[in-house]
All heavy atoms as TSV, in Angstrom:
chain	resi	resn	atom	element	x	y	z
A	1	MET	N	N	88.387	30.959	-0.035
A	1	MET	CA	C	87.773	31.298	-1.289
A	1	MET	C	C	86.888	32.510	-1.085
A	1	MET	O	O	86.209	32.630	-0.068
A	1	MET	CB	C	86.960	30.097	-1.783
A	1	MET	CG	C	86.496	30.233	-3.196
A	1	MET	SD	S	85.699	28.747	-3.813
A	1	MET	CE	C	87.091	27.685	-4.017
A	2	GLU	N	N	86.884	33.387	-2.053
A	2	GLU	CA	C	86.102	34.611	-1.929
A	2	GLU	C	C	84.612	34.345	-2.156
A	2	GLU	O	O	84.226	33.362	-2.777
A	2	GLU	CB	C	86.596	35.638	-2.935
A	2	GLU	CG	C	87.978	36.174	-2.631
A	2	GLU	CD	C	88.372	37.291	-3.572
A	2	GLU	OE1	O	87.479	37.881	-4.215
A	2	GLU	OE2	O	89.570	37.590	-3.640
A	3	LEU	N	N	83.803	35.252	-1.674
A	3	LEU	CA	C	82.357	35.106	-1.771
A	3	LEU	C	C	81.901	35.120	-3.227
A	3	LEU	O	O	81.000	34.396	-3.605
A	3	LEU	CB	C	81.661	36.201	-0.968
A	3	LEU	CG	C	80.164	36.041	-0.752
A	3	LEU	CD1	C	79.867	34.733	-0.052
A	3	LEU	CD2	C	79.619	37.203	0.036
A	4	LYS	N	N	82.551	35.939	-4.069
A	4	LYS	CA	C	82.192	35.993	-5.484
A	4	LYS	C	C	82.401	34.650	-6.146
A	4	LYS	O	O	81.572	34.215	-6.958
A	4	LYS	CB	C	83.033	37.042	-6.209
A	4	LYS	CG	C	82.705	38.471	-5.855
A	4	LYS	CD	C	83.581	39.434	-6.600
A	4	LYS	CE	C	83.333	40.860	-6.170
A	4	LYS	NZ	N	84.180	41.805	-6.889
A	5	GLN	N	N	83.495	33.976	-5.793
A	5	GLN	CA	C	83.771	32.670	-6.386
A	5	GLN	C	C	82.755	31.626	-5.901
A	5	GLN	O	O	82.341	30.749	-6.662
A	5	GLN	CB	C	85.182	32.219	-6.017
A	5	GLN	CG	C	86.263	33.078	-6.629
A	5	GLN	CD	C	87.636	32.757	-6.062
A	5	GLN	OE1	O	87.748	32.253	-4.940
A	5	GLN	NE2	N	88.670	33.060	-6.824
A	6	LEU	N	N	82.364	31.737	-4.640
A	6	LEU	CA	C	81.397	30.793	-4.105
A	6	LEU	C	C	80.009	30.995	-4.712
A	6	LEU	O	O	79.296	30.043	-4.977
A	6	LEU	CB	C	81.300	30.932	-2.569
A	6	LEU	CG	C	82.509	30.426	-1.796
A	6	LEU	CD1	C	82.335	30.769	-0.322
A	6	LEU	CD2	C	82.703	28.949	-1.977
A	7	LYS	N	N	79.639	32.247	-4.963
A	7	LYS	CA	C	78.340	32.536	-5.560
A	7	LYS	C	C	78.229	31.990	-6.975
A	7	LYS	O	O	77.135	31.654	-7.433
A	7	LYS	CB	C	78.077	34.051	-5.582
A	7	LYS	CG	C	77.701	34.620	-4.241
A	7	LYS	CD	C	77.391	36.095	-4.362
A	7	LYS	CE	C	76.986	36.665	-3.031
A	7	LYS	NZ	N	76.658	38.094	-3.096
A	8	ALA	N	N	79.341	31.873	-7.671
A	8	ALA	CA	C	79.331	31.383	-9.057
A	8	ALA	C	C	79.142	29.878	-9.126
A	8	ALA	O	O	78.802	29.349	-10.195
A	8	ALA	CB	C	80.631	31.767	-9.739
A	9	LYS	N	N	79.289	29.170	-8.024
A	9	LYS	CA	C	79.170	27.719	-8.014
A	9	LYS	C	C	77.714	27.276	-7.921
A	9	LYS	O	O	76.869	27.985	-7.365
A	9	LYS	CB	C	79.956	27.107	-6.851
A	9	LYS	CG	C	81.439	27.243	-6.994
A	9	LYS	CD	C	82.125	26.478	-5.900
A	9	LYS	CE	C	83.624	26.480	-6.122
A	9	LYS	NZ	N	84.296	25.493	-5.268
A	10	SER	N	N	77.432	26.091	-8.429
A	10	SER	CA	C	76.087	25.530	-8.324
A	10	SER	C	C	75.924	24.892	-6.943
A	10	SER	O	O	76.867	24.773	-6.180
A	10	SER	CB	C	75.893	24.467	-9.412
A	10	SER	OG	O	76.715	23.356	-9.152
A	11	ALA	N	N	74.704	24.473	-6.665
A	11	ALA	CA	C	74.410	23.890	-5.354
A	11	ALA	C	C	75.181	22.586	-5.156
A	11	ALA	O	O	75.684	22.311	-4.061
A	11	ALA	CB	C	72.907	23.655	-5.203
A	12	ALA	N	N	75.307	21.787	-6.197
A	12	ALA	CA	C	76.045	20.528	-6.099
A	12	ALA	C	C	77.527	20.782	-5.832
A	12	ALA	O	O	78.159	20.079	-5.037
A	12	ALA	CB	C	75.872	19.712	-7.365
A	13	GLU	N	N	78.092	21.787	-6.493
A	13	GLU	CA	C	79.488	22.120	-6.270
A	13	GLU	C	C	79.703	22.652	-4.855
A	13	GLU	O	O	80.727	22.359	-4.224
A	13	GLU	CB	C	79.945	23.180	-7.279
A	13	GLU	CG	C	80.041	22.669	-8.707
A	13	GLU	CD	C	80.331	23.765	-9.719
A	13	GLU	OE1	O	79.905	24.921	-9.478
A	13	GLU	OE2	O	80.960	23.454	-10.723
A	14	LEU	N	N	78.723	23.412	-4.356
A	14	LEU	CA	C	78.826	23.926	-2.988
A	14	LEU	C	C	78.774	22.787	-1.968
A	14	LEU	O	O	79.486	22.802	-0.980
A	14	LEU	CB	C	77.729	24.939	-2.708
A	14	LEU	CG	C	77.892	26.307	-3.374
A	14	LEU	CD1	C	76.658	27.164	-3.128
A	14	LEU	CD2	C	79.133	27.015	-2.854
A	15	GLN	N	N	77.930	21.796	-2.244
A	15	GLN	CA	C	77.852	20.644	-1.335
A	15	GLN	C	C	79.181	19.897	-1.300
A	15	GLN	O	O	79.649	19.508	-0.230
A	15	GLN	CB	C	76.750	19.664	-1.803
A	15	GLN	CG	C	75.353	20.127	-1.482
A	15	GLN	CD	C	75.012	20.026	-0.011
A	15	GLN	OE1	O	75.773	19.518	0.776
A	15	GLN	NE2	N	73.842	20.507	0.339
A	16	ALA	N	N	79.805	19.709	-2.469
A	16	ALA	CA	C	81.089	19.031	-2.529
A	16	ALA	C	C	82.153	19.835	-1.801
A	16	ALA	O	O	83.007	19.267	-1.067
A	16	ALA	CB	C	81.492	18.800	-3.979
A	17	HIS	N	N	82.118	21.138	-1.962
A	17	HIS	CA	C	83.096	22.016	-1.288
A	17	HIS	C	C	82.874	21.969	0.220
A	17	HIS	O	O	83.840	21.982	0.999
A	17	HIS	CB	C	82.952	23.457	-1.819
A	17	HIS	CG	C	83.993	24.394	-1.330
A	17	HIS	ND1	N	85.336	24.198	-1.522
A	17	HIS	CD2	C	83.881	25.540	-0.624
A	17	HIS	CE1	C	86.019	25.186	-0.964
A	17	HIS	NE2	N	85.146	26.010	-0.402
A	18	LEU	N	N	81.624	21.885	0.631
A	18	LEU	CA	C	81.297	21.820	2.072
A	18	LEU	C	C	81.863	20.552	2.688
A	18	LEU	O	O	82.423	20.574	3.789
A	18	LEU	CB	C	79.786	21.894	2.259
A	18	LEU	CG	C	79.276	21.981	3.673
A	18	LEU	CD1	C	79.791	23.249	4.345
A	18	LEU	CD2	C	77.755	21.955	3.687
A	19	ILE	N	N	81.770	19.438	1.981
A	19	ILE	CA	C	82.333	18.182	2.473
A	19	ILE	C	C	83.846	18.292	2.632
A	19	ILE	O	O	84.401	17.865	3.652
A	19	ILE	CB	C	81.941	17.017	1.536
A	19	ILE	CG1	C	80.440	16.745	1.649
A	19	ILE	CG2	C	82.744	15.760	1.867
A	19	ILE	CD1	C	79.919	15.801	0.598
A	20	ASP	N	N	84.500	18.907	1.647
A	20	ASP	CA	C	85.946	19.099	1.729
A	20	ASP	C	C	86.318	19.988	2.922
A	20	ASP	O	O	87.306	19.734	3.607
A	20	ASP	CB	C	86.480	19.730	0.433
A	20	ASP	CG	C	86.386	18.790	-0.753
A	20	ASP	OD1	O	86.316	17.560	-0.537
A	20	ASP	OD2	O	86.389	19.296	-1.887
A	21	LEU	N	N	85.515	21.016	3.149
A	21	LEU	CA	C	85.784	21.913	4.275
A	21	LEU	C	C	85.635	21.201	5.618
A	21	LEU	O	O	86.429	21.428	6.546
A	21	LEU	CB	C	84.860	23.130	4.217
A	21	LEU	CG	C	85.170	24.153	3.140
A	21	LEU	CD1	C	84.047	25.177	3.066
A	21	LEU	CD2	C	86.496	24.821	3.398
A	22	HIS	N	N	84.639	20.331	5.723
A	22	HIS	CA	C	84.448	19.588	6.972
A	22	HIS	C	C	85.630	18.647	7.209
A	22	HIS	O	O	86.077	18.474	8.353
A	22	HIS	CB	C	83.133	18.832	6.970
A	22	HIS	CG	C	81.954	19.673	7.292
A	22	HIS	ND1	N	81.754	20.233	8.544
A	22	HIS	CD2	C	80.913	20.086	6.543
A	22	HIS	CE1	C	80.635	20.928	8.539
A	22	HIS	NE2	N	80.100	20.855	7.340
A	23	LYS	N	N	86.115	18.031	6.147
A	23	LYS	CA	C	87.294	17.160	6.274
A	23	LYS	C	C	88.520	17.959	6.711
A	23	LYS	O	O	89.292	17.529	7.565
A	23	LYS	CB	C	87.580	16.447	4.955
A	23	LYS	CG	C	86.564	15.374	4.619
A	23	LYS	CD	C	86.874	14.727	3.297
A	23	LYS	CE	C	85.818	13.707	2.920
A	23	LYS	NZ	N	86.044	13.118	1.604
A	24	GLU	N	N	88.682	19.142	6.130
A	24	GLU	CA	C	89.806	19.996	6.481
A	24	GLU	C	C	89.694	20.442	7.932
A	24	GLU	O	O	90.686	20.459	8.667
A	24	GLU	CB	C	89.867	21.205	5.564
A	24	GLU	CG	C	91.062	22.106	5.793
A	24	GLU	CD	C	91.117	23.297	4.858
A	24	GLU	OE1	O	90.282	23.385	3.936
A	24	GLU	OE2	O	92.009	24.135	5.064
A	25	ARG	N	N	88.492	20.782	8.356
A	25	ARG	CA	C	88.277	21.209	9.753
A	25	ARG	C	C	88.621	20.095	10.721
A	25	ARG	O	O	89.264	20.306	11.757
A	25	ARG	CB	C	86.847	21.651	9.937
A	25	ARG	CG	C	86.538	22.132	11.331
A	25	ARG	CD	C	85.136	22.707	11.412
A	25	ARG	NE	N	84.815	23.053	12.782
A	25	ARG	CZ	C	83.748	22.591	13.418
A	25	ARG	NH1	N	82.893	21.822	12.798
A	25	ARG	NH2	N	83.528	22.938	14.661
A	26	PHE	N	N	88.204	18.879	10.391
A	26	PHE	CA	C	88.513	17.720	11.239
A	26	PHE	C	C	90.027	17.525	11.328
A	26	PHE	O	O	90.572	17.315	12.422
A	26	PHE	CB	C	87.850	16.474	10.692
A	26	PHE	CG	C	88.160	15.242	11.491
A	26	PHE	CD1	C	87.522	15.013	12.691
A	26	PHE	CD2	C	89.096	14.327	11.050
A	26	PHE	CE1	C	87.816	13.881	13.454
A	26	PHE	CE2	C	89.401	13.197	11.793
A	26	PHE	CZ	C	88.758	12.975	12.984
A	27	SER	N	N	90.697	17.628	10.202
A	27	SER	CA	C	92.139	17.461	10.171
A	27	SER	C	C	92.836	18.524	11.027
A	27	SER	O	O	93.770	18.221	11.787
A	27	SER	CB	C	92.656	17.546	8.732
A	27	SER	OG	O	94.051	17.555	8.703
A	28	LEU	N	N	92.374	19.761	10.932
A	28	LEU	CA	C	92.960	20.829	11.734
A	28	LEU	C	C	92.708	20.623	13.225
A	28	LEU	O	O	93.589	20.882	14.056
A	28	LEU	CB	C	92.379	22.183	11.291
A	28	LEU	CG	C	92.824	22.665	9.925
A	28	LEU	CD1	C	92.024	23.910	9.517
A	28	LEU	CD2	C	94.317	22.976	9.899
A	29	ARG	N	N	91.516	20.120	13.575
A	29	ARG	CA	C	91.234	19.838	14.976
A	29	ARG	C	C	92.146	18.757	15.526
A	29	ARG	O	O	92.605	18.835	16.662
A	29	ARG	CB	C	89.773	19.413	15.147
A	29	ARG	CG	C	88.828	20.585	15.138
A	29	ARG	CD	C	87.356	20.209	15.252
A	29	ARG	NE	N	87.088	18.980	15.939
A	29	ARG	CZ	C	86.160	18.089	15.542
A	29	ARG	NH1	N	85.448	18.313	14.456
A	29	ARG	NH2	N	85.942	16.992	16.227
A	30	MET	N	N	92.425	17.717	14.724
A	30	MET	CA	C	93.299	16.652	15.168
A	30	MET	C	C	94.743	17.174	15.324
A	30	MET	O	O	95.444	16.805	16.255
A	30	MET	CB	C	93.289	15.490	14.178
A	30	MET	CG	C	91.997	14.720	14.157
A	30	MET	SD	S	91.585	14.028	15.783
A	30	MET	CE	C	90.181	14.978	16.229
A	31	GLN	N	N	95.172	18.035	14.406
A	31	GLN	CA	C	96.501	18.610	14.516
A	31	GLN	C	C	96.627	19.477	15.769
A	31	GLN	O	O	97.658	19.447	16.456
A	31	GLN	CB	C	96.824	19.458	13.280
A	31	GLN	CG	C	97.071	18.672	12.030
A	31	GLN	CD	C	97.325	19.572	10.841
A	31	GLN	OE1	O	97.668	20.733	10.991
A	31	GLN	NE2	N	97.114	19.047	9.644
A	32	LYS	N	N	95.563	20.203	16.074
A	32	LYS	CA	C	95.575	21.039	17.283
A	32	LYS	C	C	95.651	20.175	18.532
A	32	LYS	O	O	96.385	20.486	19.477
A	32	LYS	CB	C	94.324	21.913	17.327
A	32	LYS	CG	C	94.304	22.838	18.511
A	32	LYS	CD	C	93.041	23.683	18.525
A	32	LYS	CE	C	93.043	24.607	19.744
A	32	LYS	NZ	N	91.772	25.283	19.894
A	33	ALA	N	N	94.911	19.089	18.527
A	33	ALA	CA	C	94.881	18.216	19.697
A	33	ALA	C	C	96.226	17.534	19.951
A	33	ALA	O	O	96.608	17.287	21.096
A	33	ALA	CB	C	93.796	17.154	19.530
A	34	THR	N	N	96.962	17.258	18.869
A	34	THR	CA	C	98.253	16.610	19.028
A	34	THR	C	C	99.404	17.594	19.125
A	34	THR	O	O	100.567	17.193	19.234
A	34	THR	CB	C	98.531	15.634	17.849
A	34	THR	OG1	O	98.487	16.344	16.625
A	34	THR	CG2	C	97.496	14.518	17.825
A	35	GLY	N	N	99.089	18.873	19.037
A	35	GLY	CA	C	100.122	19.904	19.165
A	35	GLY	C	C	100.945	20.134	17.907
A	35	GLY	O	O	102.015	20.717	17.982
A	36	GLN	N	N	100.438	19.722	16.759
A	36	GLN	CA	C	101.172	19.870	15.511
A	36	GLN	C	C	100.701	21.069	14.670
A	36	GLN	O	O	101.267	21.329	13.625
A	36	GLN	CB	C	101.021	18.601	14.665
A	36	GLN	CG	C	101.588	17.366	15.313
A	36	GLN	CD	C	101.286	16.126	14.517
A	36	GLN	OE1	O	100.462	16.133	13.613
A	36	GLN	NE2	N	101.945	15.042	14.870
A	37	LEU	N	N	99.691	21.774	15.130
A	37	LEU	CA	C	99.135	22.862	14.350
A	37	LEU	C	C	99.949	24.137	14.543
A	37	LEU	O	O	100.065	24.653	15.645
A	37	LEU	CB	C	97.676	23.109	14.760
A	37	LEU	CG	C	96.904	24.143	13.963
A	37	LEU	CD1	C	96.780	23.708	12.496
A	37	LEU	CD2	C	95.529	24.341	14.533
A	38	ALA	N	N	100.544	24.610	13.448
A	38	ALA	CA	C	101.374	25.816	13.515
A	38	ALA	C	C	100.538	27.085	13.268
A	38	ALA	O	O	100.750	28.114	13.898
A	38	ALA	CB	C	102.497	25.732	12.501
A	39	LYS	N	N	99.610	26.991	12.337
A	39	LYS	CA	C	98.790	28.155	11.970
A	39	LYS	C	C	97.381	27.995	12.576
A	39	LYS	O	O	96.486	27.437	11.955
A	39	LYS	CB	C	98.682	28.267	10.457
A	39	LYS	CG	C	100.014	28.444	9.765
A	39	LYS	CD	C	99.826	28.512	8.269
A	39	LYS	CE	C	101.145	28.620	7.562
A	39	LYS	NZ	N	100.969	28.614	6.099
A	40	THR	N	N	97.210	28.497	13.770
A	40	THR	CA	C	95.933	28.338	14.456
A	40	THR	C	C	94.811	29.128	13.804
A	40	THR	O	O	93.645	28.811	13.986
A	40	THR	CB	C	96.057	28.739	15.925
A	40	THR	OG1	O	96.530	30.074	16.003
A	40	THR	CG2	C	97.026	27.813	16.664
A	41	HIS	N	N	95.150	30.143	13.021
A	41	HIS	CA	C	94.124	30.948	12.376
A	41	HIS	C	C	93.410	30.187	11.256
A	41	HIS	O	O	92.321	30.596	10.829
A	41	HIS	CB	C	94.729	32.236	11.810
A	41	HIS	CG	C	95.726	32.007	10.723
A	41	HIS	ND1	N	97.056	31.702	10.988
A	41	HIS	CD2	C	95.606	32.022	9.385
A	41	HIS	CE1	C	97.697	31.534	9.839
A	41	HIS	NE2	N	96.844	31.724	8.854
A	42	ASP	N	N	93.969	29.070	10.813
A	42	ASP	CA	C	93.312	28.269	9.775
A	42	ASP	C	C	91.985	27.686	10.246
A	42	ASP	O	O	91.051	27.532	9.455
A	42	ASP	CB	C	94.236	27.145	9.294
A	42	ASP	CG	C	95.311	27.651	8.353
A	42	ASP	OD1	O	95.152	28.757	7.794
A	42	ASP	OD2	O	96.315	26.939	8.180
A	43	ILE	N	N	91.892	27.361	11.522
A	43	ILE	CA	C	90.651	26.809	12.063
A	43	ILE	C	C	89.530	27.835	11.910
A	43	ILE	O	O	88.427	27.526	11.463
A	43	ILE	CB	C	90.814	26.397	13.542
A	43	ILE	CG1	C	91.805	25.256	13.646
A	43	ILE	CG2	C	89.476	26.033	14.168
A	43	ILE	CD1	C	92.157	24.868	15.070
A	44	ARG	N	N	89.825	29.076	12.246
A	44	ARG	CA	C	88.824	30.132	12.149
A	44	ARG	C	C	88.440	30.391	10.697
A	44	ARG	O	O	87.265	30.582	10.382
A	44	ARG	CB	C	89.396	31.406	12.786
A	44	ARG	CG	C	88.407	32.530	12.867
A	44	ARG	CD	C	89.029	33.684	13.609
A	44	ARG	NE	N	88.033	34.740	13.794
A	44	ARG	CZ	C	88.293	35.884	14.370
A	44	ARG	NH1	N	89.496	36.140	14.834
A	44	ARG	NH2	N	87.350	36.798	14.494
A	45	ARG	N	N	89.415	30.380	9.795
A	45	ARG	CA	C	89.165	30.592	8.371
A	45	ARG	C	C	88.224	29.518	7.806
A	45	ARG	O	O	87.238	29.826	7.120
A	45	ARG	CB	C	90.481	30.579	7.600
A	45	ARG	CG	C	90.315	30.721	6.101
A	45	ARG	CD	C	91.609	30.480	5.354
A	45	ARG	NE	N	92.237	29.204	5.664
A	45	ARG	CZ	C	91.888	28.039	5.096
A	45	ARG	NH1	N	90.918	27.988	4.225
A	45	ARG	NH2	N	92.511	26.922	5.435
A	46	VAL	N	N	88.493	28.265	8.146
A	46	VAL	CA	C	87.665	27.173	7.645
A	46	VAL	C	C	86.265	27.242	8.228
A	46	VAL	O	O	85.270	27.022	7.520
A	46	VAL	CB	C	88.332	25.816	7.971
A	46	VAL	CG1	C	87.395	24.650	7.660
A	46	VAL	CG2	C	89.623	25.663	7.170
A	47	ARG	N	N	86.158	27.569	9.526
A	47	ARG	CA	C	84.860	27.663	10.160
A	47	ARG	C	C	84.006	28.749	9.514
A	47	ARG	O	O	82.799	28.553	9.279
A	47	ARG	CB	C	85.067	27.963	11.655
A	47	ARG	CG	C	84.034	27.355	12.533
A	47	ARG	CD	C	84.302	27.565	13.984
A	47	ARG	NE	N	84.246	28.972	14.309
A	47	ARG	CZ	C	85.145	29.606	15.055
A	47	ARG	NH1	N	86.159	28.977	15.561
A	47	ARG	NH2	N	85.022	30.904	15.302
A	48	ARG	N	N	84.627	29.863	9.183
A	48	ARG	CA	C	83.886	30.951	8.550
A	48	ARG	C	C	83.491	30.587	7.115
A	48	ARG	O	O	82.405	30.962	6.656
A	48	ARG	CB	C	84.710	32.231	8.569
A	48	ARG	CG	C	84.760	32.829	9.938
A	48	ARG	CD	C	85.546	34.095	9.953
A	48	ARG	NE	N	85.463	34.674	11.281
A	48	ARG	CZ	C	85.796	35.913	11.565
A	48	ARG	NH1	N	86.238	36.711	10.630
A	48	ARG	NH2	N	85.695	36.360	12.788
A	49	GLU	N	N	84.364	29.877	6.421
A	49	GLU	CA	C	84.016	29.493	5.050
A	49	GLU	C	C	82.880	28.476	5.043
A	49	GLU	O	O	82.009	28.505	4.165
A	49	GLU	CB	C	85.243	28.920	4.337
A	49	GLU	CG	C	85.010	28.787	2.855
A	49	GLU	CD	C	86.270	28.584	2.049
A	49	GLU	OE1	O	87.374	28.865	2.559
A	49	GLU	OE2	O	86.137	28.136	0.905
A	50	ILE	N	N	82.852	27.594	6.030
A	50	ILE	CA	C	81.722	26.661	6.148
A	50	ILE	C	C	80.420	27.452	6.351
A	50	ILE	O	O	79.395	27.141	5.722
A	50	ILE	CB	C	81.948	25.678	7.336
A	50	ILE	CG1	C	83.045	24.681	6.978
A	50	ILE	CG2	C	80.661	24.949	7.701
A	50	ILE	CD1	C	83.482	23.807	8.124
A	51	ALA	N	N	80.460	28.480	7.153
A	51	ALA	CA	C	79.261	29.302	7.392
A	51	ALA	C	C	78.837	30.005	6.104
A	51	ALA	O	O	77.650	30.103	5.803
A	51	ALA	CB	C	79.539	30.315	8.492
A	52	ARG	N	N	79.807	30.491	5.342
A	52	ARG	CA	C	79.479	31.154	4.073
A	52	ARG	C	C	78.825	30.197	3.094
A	52	ARG	O	O	77.824	30.519	2.434
A	52	ARG	CB	C	80.737	31.731	3.440
A	52	ARG	CG	C	81.244	32.965	4.100
A	52	ARG	CD	C	82.398	33.568	3.326
A	52	ARG	NE	N	82.994	34.631	4.112
A	52	ARG	CZ	C	84.194	34.562	4.695
A	52	ARG	NH1	N	84.950	33.476	4.571
A	52	ARG	NH2	N	84.649	35.564	5.407
A	53	VAL	N	N	79.363	28.991	3.003
A	53	VAL	CA	C	78.795	27.998	2.080
A	53	VAL	C	C	77.389	27.618	2.520
A	53	VAL	O	O	76.476	27.507	1.687
A	53	VAL	CB	C	79.714	26.763	1.981
A	53	VAL	CG1	C	79.038	25.630	1.236
A	53	VAL	CG2	C	81.022	27.130	1.291
A	54	ASN	N	N	77.191	27.433	3.819
A	54	ASN	CA	C	75.847	27.097	4.322
A	54	ASN	C	C	74.871	28.223	4.012
A	54	ASN	O	O	73.710	27.972	3.672
A	54	ASN	CB	C	75.893	26.818	5.814
A	54	ASN	CG	C	76.429	25.437	6.116
A	54	ASN	OD1	O	76.261	24.517	5.314
A	54	ASN	ND2	N	77.071	25.301	7.245
A	55	MET	N	N	75.298	29.478	4.145
A	55	MET	CA	C	74.448	30.614	3.856
A	55	MET	C	C	74.031	30.597	2.377
A	55	MET	O	O	72.863	30.774	2.040
A	55	MET	CB	C	75.161	31.916	4.178
A	55	MET	CG	C	74.375	33.155	3.809
A	55	MET	SD	S	75.372	34.656	3.787
A	55	MET	CE	C	76.490	34.354	2.452
A	56	LEU	N	N	74.995	30.353	1.500
A	56	LEU	CA	C	74.695	30.350	0.081
A	56	LEU	C	C	73.789	29.182	-0.307
A	56	LEU	O	O	72.904	29.319	-1.168
A	56	LEU	CB	C	75.988	30.284	-0.748
A	56	LEU	CG	C	76.813	31.577	-0.723
A	56	LEU	CD1	C	78.146	31.371	-1.398
A	56	LEU	CD2	C	76.058	32.704	-1.403
A	57	LEU	N	N	73.993	28.027	0.316
A	57	LEU	CA	C	73.122	26.892	0.043
A	57	LEU	C	C	71.682	27.213	0.466
A	57	LEU	O	O	70.721	26.823	-0.208
A	57	LEU	CB	C	73.625	25.649	0.764
A	57	LEU	CG	C	74.800	24.942	0.118
A	57	LEU	CD1	C	75.334	23.855	1.038
A	57	LEU	CD2	C	74.423	24.349	-1.215
A	58	GLY	N	N	71.521	27.885	1.575
A	58	GLY	CA	C	70.194	28.298	2.020
A	58	GLY	C	C	69.540	29.284	1.074
A	58	GLY	O	O	68.346	29.246	0.832
A	59	GLN	N	N	70.322	30.161	0.489
A	59	GLN	CA	C	69.801	31.135	-0.455
A	59	GLN	C	C	69.409	30.497	-1.784
A	59	GLN	O	O	68.465	30.905	-2.432
A	59	GLN	CB	C	70.821	32.226	-0.718
A	59	GLN	CG	C	71.011	33.177	0.432
A	59	GLN	CD	C	72.084	34.229	0.131
A	59	GLN	OE1	O	72.764	34.151	-0.859
A	59	GLN	NE2	N	72.227	35.180	1.054
A	60	LYS	N	N	70.132	29.471	-2.178
A	60	LYS	CA	C	69.876	28.828	-3.463
A	60	LYS	C	C	68.637	27.933	-3.436
A	60	LYS	O	O	68.106	27.596	-4.475
A	60	LYS	CB	C	71.093	28.030	-3.928
A	60	LYS	CG	C	72.245	28.927	-4.335
A	60	LYS	CD	C	73.324	28.168	-5.049
A	60	LYS	CE	C	74.494	29.053	-5.341
A	60	LYS	NZ	N	74.437	29.684	-6.617
A	61	LYS	N	N	68.196	27.539	-2.233
A	61	LYS	CA	C	67.008	26.671	-2.136
A	61	LYS	C	C	65.738	27.444	-2.284
A	61	LYS	O	O	65.600	28.568	-2.166
A	61	LYS	CB	C	67.027	25.917	-0.811
A	61	LYS	CG	C	68.058	24.830	-0.781
A	61	LYS	CD	C	67.960	24.051	0.483
A	61	LYS	CE	C	69.032	22.974	0.470
A	61	LYS	NZ	N	69.024	22.160	1.648
């Protein structure tokens, strides 16, 4: 998701999105551990999006 779209969300929506991202990251880690992960770049994408959401949550407080 782009930064502009994330900035338009409220703090509650960002928290919900953050939870979804953590679940996705866990799923990707399990796929990597079992050798089923085809797109390894997804782990990096999710990790960076988690950082973006955390940054925006810090700014909104």
